KEBA-200587 format. One record per residue (C-alpha): residue number from 1; residue in three letters; z, y, x. Coordinates in steps of 0.5 Angstrom, whole numbers, always signed. Last residue first. Example, Ala and Ser with C-alpha at 12.3 -4.5 7.8 and 13.67 -1.06 7.14 Angstrom:
REM KEBA-200587
<r drenfi="2" tiba="Ser" zz="+14" yy="-2" xx="+27"/>
<r drenfi="1" tiba="Ala" zz="+16" yy="-9" xx="+25"/>
***
This chain:
REM KEBA-200587
<r drenfi="156" tiba="Lys" zz="+152" yy="-36" xx="+40"/>
<r drenfi="155" tiba="Ser" zz="+157" yy="-41" xx="+37"/>
<r drenfi="154" tiba="Cys" zz="+161" yy="-40" xx="+43"/>
<r drenfi="153" tiba="Ile" zz="+162" yy="-48" xx="+45"/>
<r drenfi="152" tiba="Asp" zz="+157" yy="-51" xx="+41"/>
<r drenfi="151" tiba="Cys" zz="+152" yy="-46" xx="+43"/>
<r drenfi="150" tiba="Lys" zz="+147" yy="-45" xx="+37"/>
<r drenfi="149" tiba="Phe" zz="+140" yy="-47" xx="+36"/>
<r drenfi="148" tiba="Pro" zz="+135" yy="-44" xx="+31"/>
<r drenfi="147" tiba="Lys" zz="+134" yy="-37" xx="+35"/>
<r drenfi="146" tiba="Lys" zz="+128" yy="-33" xx="+32"/>
<r drenfi="145" tiba="Gly" zz="+125" yy="-28" xx="+36"/>
<r drenfi="144" tiba="Ser" zz="+119" yy="-30" xx="+34"/>
<r drenfi="143" tiba="His" zz="+115" yy="-29" xx="+41"/>
<r drenfi="142" tiba="Ile" zz="+120" yy="-34" xx="+44"/>
<r drenfi="141" tiba="Leu" zz="+120" yy="-39" xx="+38"/>
<r drenfi="140" tiba="Leu" zz="+113" yy="-40" xx="+40"/>
<r drenfi="139" tiba="His" zz="+115" yy="-44" xx="+46"/>
<r drenfi="138" tiba="Asn" zz="+118" yy="-49" xx="+42"/>
<r drenfi="137" tiba="Gln" zz="+112" yy="-50" xx="+38"/>
<r drenfi="136" tiba="Leu" zz="+108" yy="-50" xx="+44"/>
<r drenfi="135" tiba="Ile" zz="+112" yy="-56" xx="+47"/>
<r drenfi="134" tiba="Ser" zz="+111" yy="-60" xx="+41"/>
<r drenfi="133" tiba="Lys" zz="+104" yy="-59" xx="+41"/>
<r drenfi="132" tiba="Gln" zz="+104" yy="-62" xx="+48"/>
<r drenfi="131" tiba="Thr" zz="+100" yy="-61" xx="+55"/>
<r drenfi="130" tiba="Phe" zz="+101" yy="-53" xx="+54"/>
<r drenfi="129" tiba="Val" zz="+98" yy="-47" xx="+55"/>
<r drenfi="128" tiba="Lys" zz="+100" yy="-39" xx="+56"/>
<r drenfi="127" tiba="Ser" zz="+95" yy="-35" xx="+52"/>
<r drenfi="126" tiba="Cys" zz="+101" yy="-30" xx="+51"/>
<r drenfi="125" tiba="Ile" zz="+100" yy="-29" xx="+43"/>
<r drenfi="124" tiba="Asp" zz="+95" yy="-35" xx="+41"/>
<r drenfi="123" tiba="Cys" zz="+99" yy="-40" xx="+45"/>
<r drenfi="122" tiba="Lys" zz="+94" yy="-45" xx="+47"/>
<r drenfi="121" tiba="Phe" zz="+95" yy="-53" xx="+46"/>
<r drenfi="120" tiba="Pro" zz="+89" yy="-57" xx="+50"/>
<r drenfi="119" tiba="Lys" zz="+93" yy="-57" xx="+57"/>
<r drenfi="118" tiba="Glu" zz="+88" yy="-62" xx="+60"/>
<r drenfi="117" tiba="Glu" zz="+90" yy="-63" xx="+68"/>
<r drenfi="116" tiba="Ser" zz="+91" yy="-70" xx="+66"/>
<r drenfi="115" tiba="His" zz="+97" yy="-75" xx="+67"/>
<r drenfi="114" tiba="Ile" zz="+101" yy="-71" xx="+62"/>
<r drenfi="113" tiba="Ile" zz="+95" yy="-72" xx="+57"/>
<r drenfi="112" tiba="Leu" zz="+96" yy="-79" xx="+56"/>
<r drenfi="111" tiba="His" zz="+103" yy="-78" xx="+53"/>
<r drenfi="110" tiba="Ser" zz="+100" yy="-75" xx="+47"/>
<r drenfi="109" tiba="Gln" zz="+95" yy="-81" xx="+46"/>
<r drenfi="108" tiba="Leu" zz="+101" yy="-86" xx="+48"/>
<r drenfi="107" tiba="Gln" zz="+105" yy="-83" xx="+42"/>
<r drenfi="106" tiba="Ser" zz="+99" yy="-83" xx="+37"/>
<r drenfi="105" tiba="Lys" zz="+99" yy="-91" xx="+39"/>
<r drenfi="104" tiba="Pro" zz="+106" yy="-92" xx="+36"/>
<r drenfi="103" tiba="Ala" zz="+111" yy="-96" xx="+39"/>
<r drenfi="102" tiba="Phe" zz="+110" yy="-94" xx="+46"/>
<r drenfi="101" tiba="Glu" zz="+111" yy="-97" xx="+53"/>
<r drenfi="100" tiba="Lys" zz="+111" yy="-93" xx="+60"/>
<r drenfi="99" tiba="Ser" zz="+107" yy="-97" xx="+65"/>
<r drenfi="98" tiba="Cys" zz="+106" yy="-90" xx="+69"/>
<r drenfi="97" tiba="Asn" zz="+98" yy="-90" xx="+69"/>
<r drenfi="96" tiba="Asp" zz="+96" yy="-95" xx="+65"/>
<r drenfi="95" tiba="Cys" zz="+100" yy="-93" xx="+59"/>
<r drenfi="94" tiba="Lys" zz="+102" yy="-98" xx="+55"/>
<r drenfi="93" tiba="Phe" zz="+101" yy="-99" xx="+47"/>
<r drenfi="92" tiba="Pro" zz="+105" yy="-105" xx="+44"/>
<r drenfi="91" tiba="Lys" zz="+112" yy="-103" xx="+44"/>
<r drenfi="90" tiba="Lys" zz="+115" yy="-108" xx="+40"/>
<r drenfi="89" tiba="Asp" zz="+123" yy="-108" xx="+39"/>
<r drenfi="88" tiba="Ser" zz="+122" yy="-107" xx="+32"/>
<r drenfi="87" tiba="His" zz="+124" yy="-101" xx="+27"/>
<r drenfi="86" tiba="Ile" zz="+118" yy="-96" xx="+30"/>
<r drenfi="85" tiba="Ile" zz="+113" yy="-101" xx="+29"/>
<r drenfi="84" tiba="Leu" zz="+115" yy="-101" xx="+21"/>
<r drenfi="83" tiba="His" zz="+111" yy="-94" xx="+21"/>
<r drenfi="82" tiba="Arg" zz="+104" yy="-97" xx="+22"/>
<r drenfi="81" tiba="Arg" zz="+106" yy="-102" xx="+16"/>
<r drenfi="80" tiba="Leu" zz="+108" yy="-96" xx="+12"/>
<r drenfi="79" tiba="Thr" zz="+102" yy="-92" xx="+14"/>
<r drenfi="78" tiba="Phe" zz="+97" yy="-97" xx="+11"/>
<r drenfi="77" tiba="Lys" zz="+101" yy="-98" xx="+5"/>
<r drenfi="76" tiba="Leu" zz="+99" yy="-91" xx="+3"/>
<r drenfi="75" tiba="Leu" zz="+103" yy="-85" xx="+1"/>
<r drenfi="74" tiba="Phe" zz="+110" yy="-86" xx="+4"/>
<r drenfi="73" tiba="Met" zz="+117" yy="-86" xx="+3"/>
<r drenfi="72" tiba="Lys" zz="+123" yy="-86" xx="+8"/>
<r drenfi="71" tiba="Leu" zz="+128" yy="-91" xx="+6"/>
<r drenfi="70" tiba="Cys" zz="+130" yy="-93" xx="+13"/>
<r drenfi="69" tiba="Ile" zz="+130" yy="-100" xx="+13"/>
<r drenfi="68" tiba="Asp" zz="+126" yy="-102" xx="+7"/>
<r drenfi="67" tiba="Cys" zz="+121" yy="-97" xx="+8"/>
<r drenfi="66" tiba="Lys" zz="+118" yy="-95" xx="+2"/>
<r drenfi="65" tiba="Phe" zz="+111" yy="-94" xx="-1"/>
<r drenfi="64" tiba="Ser" zz="+110" yy="-90" xx="-7"/>
<r drenfi="63" tiba="Lys" zz="+110" yy="-83" xx="-5"/>
<r drenfi="62" tiba="Glu" zz="+106" yy="-80" xx="-11"/>
<r drenfi="61" tiba="Gly" zz="+100" yy="-77" xx="-9"/>
<r drenfi="60" tiba="Leu" zz="+97" yy="-70" xx="-11"/>
<r drenfi="59" tiba="His" zz="+98" yy="-65" xx="-5"/>
<r drenfi="58" tiba="Ile" zz="+98" yy="-71" xx="+1"/>
<r drenfi="57" tiba="Leu" zz="+94" yy="-75" xx="-4"/>
<r drenfi="56" tiba="Leu" zz="+88" yy="-70" xx="-3"/>
<r drenfi="55" tiba="His" zz="+87" yy="-72" xx="+4"/>
<r drenfi="54" tiba="Thr" zz="+86" yy="-80" xx="+2"/>
<r drenfi="53" tiba="Arg" zz="+80" yy="-77" xx="-3"/>
<r drenfi="52" tiba="Leu" zz="+78" yy="-72" xx="+2"/>
<r drenfi="51" tiba="Asn" zz="+77" yy="-78" xx="+8"/>
<r drenfi="50" tiba="Arg" zz="+71" yy="-81" xx="+3"/>
<r drenfi="49" tiba="Lys" zz="+68" yy="-74" xx="+3"/>
<r drenfi="48" tiba="Phe" zz="+67" yy="-74" xx="+11"/>
<r drenfi="47" tiba="Asn" zz="+69" yy="-70" xx="+17"/>
<r drenfi="46" tiba="Leu" zz="+74" yy="-66" xx="+14"/>
<r drenfi="45" tiba="Gly" zz="+76" yy="-58" xx="+14"/>
<r drenfi="44" tiba="Lys" zz="+83" yy="-56" xx="+11"/>
<r drenfi="43" tiba="Tyr" zz="+82" yy="-51" xx="+5"/>
<r drenfi="42" tiba="Cys" zz="+89" yy="-52" xx="+3"/>
<r drenfi="41" tiba="Ile" zz="+88" yy="-54" xx="-5"/>
<r drenfi="40" tiba="Thr" zz="+80" yy="-54" xx="-5"/>
<r drenfi="39" tiba="Cys" zz="+80" yy="-59" xx="+1"/>
<r drenfi="38" tiba="Lys" zz="+74" yy="-58" xx="+5"/>
<r drenfi="37" tiba="Val" zz="+68" yy="-62" xx="+7"/>
<r drenfi="36" tiba="Pro" zz="+63" yy="-60" xx="+12"/>
<r drenfi="35" tiba="Lys" zz="+68" yy="-61" xx="+18"/>
<r drenfi="34" tiba="Lys" zz="+63" yy="-60" xx="+24"/>
<r drenfi="33" tiba="Asp" zz="+67" yy="-60" xx="+31"/>
<r drenfi="32" tiba="Thr" zz="+63" yy="-66" xx="+33"/>
<r drenfi="31" tiba="His" zz="+64" yy="-73" xx="+36"/>
<r drenfi="30" tiba="Ile" zz="+66" yy="-75" xx="+29"/>
<r drenfi="29" tiba="Ile" zz="+59" yy="-73" xx="+26"/>
<r drenfi="28" tiba="Leu" zz="+56" yy="-78" xx="+30"/>
<r drenfi="27" tiba="His" zz="+58" yy="-83" xx="+26"/>
<r drenfi="26" tiba="Asn" zz="+53" yy="-81" xx="+20"/>
<r drenfi="25" tiba="Lys" zz="+48" yy="-81" xx="+25"/>
<r drenfi="24" tiba="Leu" zz="+49" yy="-88" xx="+27"/>
<r drenfi="23" tiba="Tyr" zz="+49" yy="-91" xx="+20"/>
<r drenfi="22" tiba="Ser" zz="+43" yy="-87" xx="+19"/>
<r drenfi="21" tiba="Glu" zz="+40" yy="-90" xx="+25"/>
<r drenfi="20" tiba="Arg" zz="+41" yy="-97" xx="+22"/>
<r drenfi="19" tiba="Thr" zz="+44" yy="-103" xx="+26"/>
<r drenfi="18" tiba="Tyr" zz="+50" yy="-100" xx="+29"/>
<r drenfi="17" tiba="Glu" zz="+53" yy="-99" xx="+36"/>
<r drenfi="16" tiba="Lys" zz="+60" yy="-96" xx="+38"/>
<r drenfi="15" tiba="Pro" zz="+62" yy="-96" xx="+45"/>
<r drenfi="14" tiba="Cys" zz="+63" yy="-88" xx="+45"/>
<r drenfi="13" tiba="Ser" zz="+59" yy="-82" xx="+46"/>
<r drenfi="12" tiba="Ser" zz="+52" yy="-84" xx="+47"/>
<r drenfi="11" tiba="Cys" zz="+53" yy="-88" xx="+40"/>
<r drenfi="10" tiba="Lys" zz="+48" yy="-94" xx="+40"/>
<r drenfi="9" tiba="Phe" zz="+43" yy="-96" xx="+35"/>
<r drenfi="8" tiba="Val" zz="+40" yy="-103" xx="+37"/>
<r drenfi="7" tiba="Lys" zz="+46" yy="-107" xx="+33"/>
<r drenfi="6" tiba="Lys" zz="+42" yy="-113" xx="+32"/>
<r drenfi="5" tiba="Ala" zz="+42" yy="-116" xx="+25"/>
<r drenfi="4" tiba="Ser" zz="+46" yy="-122" xx="+24"/>
<r drenfi="3" tiba="His" zz="+51" yy="-120" xx="+19"/>
<r drenfi="2" tiba="Phe" zz="+45" yy="-117" xx="+15"/>
<r drenfi="1" tiba="Met" zz="+42" yy="-123" xx="+14"/>
***
C-alpha cells in the first residue's frame, strides 16, 4: 500500500516529492539556514538529529575502514567507497559548461562556481570575495603574516 501512494506533496525548491505533508515539512529544513541540532563537543549546527550521530563519529569514532591502496582510514564504509573512485580512472561527474571531468562529485560542485558570477567565500578582514574556499584560505595568509613556503633557491 505505501509504495503505491501518490506523491502529491512537492517541494518548491527542488524536484523531491512526498506522500505525506509531514515528510515534506521535514525535508524543507534542508533549504533553510536553520540548524536546530547542536553538537555538544564542537557546537556545530546540524539540520537533523540523525545527522548528529554520524557527526559525533568525527569526535568519538574509530576509523575502522581502510583503503587498501593508499592506507587512508575512514569512519564510515560509505566514505571509503566514495574515496575509492579517486584511485580509478573513472571520472563520472562531467561539467556541462566545459566538459571537464571529476572523480568525486564534490570537486565538480566546487568547479561549477567558476562558471558563475557567484563568489561565496568572503574574507572577514578585507571583504575580498573568492569562488573557492581554498583560494580564500590561501589569501588569509596575507593577513596572518605567516609565510609557510620557502624558495628552493634562496630559502627565503
